[in-house]
N, C-alpha and C positions, 0 to 999 in steps of 0.2 A: 309251439309245443303241445302235441298232444298225446291225456293223457289217459289209457282208459279204465271207464269208473268198476266193468269190470265182463267178463268175461265172451257174456254173448257182445258185450257192445265191441272187443275187439275182436271178436267174429268177424262182423255184421263191415269191421271198416277190411276184412282182411284182401277184399278184391280194390281196395287205392295202389295206384299208383307209387304213388310216392311213399310208400308205406315203412314205417319205422320201427324198428325195436323192439320186439313185448318187455315192457316193461318188468324188473324182477326176474330175469332167465337169465341161463350161464351163458357170457359167449366167449368168443375168442377171436386175438389177432389175427390178421393173415397181411403181409406186410414182405412185401416184395423183399433183400437184402439191402438194395438203396436204398431204400426207406428207410430201414435199421437203421444202419449207420449215417442216414445222414440226424434222423429226427431221434433219439435213442428212445427207446417204448421202456415199462417199467416192464411188462411181460412179453414172454420168449411166444410167438409160432403156435399154440392148441393149446395153453397154461388155459385153462380154465377162469373166468373172475366175469364178476356182478354185475349185469347194466339196471344201475336205479334211475335212470330217466336221461330226459333232453336236459341240457344247464334254459335256463331262464334265456333270454334275449342271444342266447348265441345258439342259431338255430344250427346244426348238423353237427353237433356236440353235445361228446355224453360223458355220463357220470358211472364211473365204477369203481368196487371196489375188487379186490387182490387176495390172492389167501397170507398174507402179511398181514391184512385189517387194514389198510389204509384207503381214502379213499381220496382219488382223484377224478381229476376232471376236466373239462375240455377237450380232451380226443377226440377225434375225427367219427362218426359213424360206421362211417363206408369202410373203414380199418377194421372192423368187427363180422361174422356170422355167432349165429344159436349153432351154438351147440345141438345136436339130435337128442332127445330123450335116451336113445341106444342106445347113445353112446357114456352116459352118463353111466 
């Protein structure tokens, strides 16, 4: 699990091939219809979700907070993308 200590550290790691989602950022799921039917996510594509970090001991799985205020974990990080600042 990689946690950034500060913005400078985050920027210095920006060139890593296996770059994680930056913590405390708004992200949104981007799932195919097939995946949405097979694995019911509590969020829809395009809905903003706060990413808190990666689950310790579960590489590639994150902790998220939705608009309902519930904290959920165990969702695959590659199912989310960062919402650009311009779209907020």
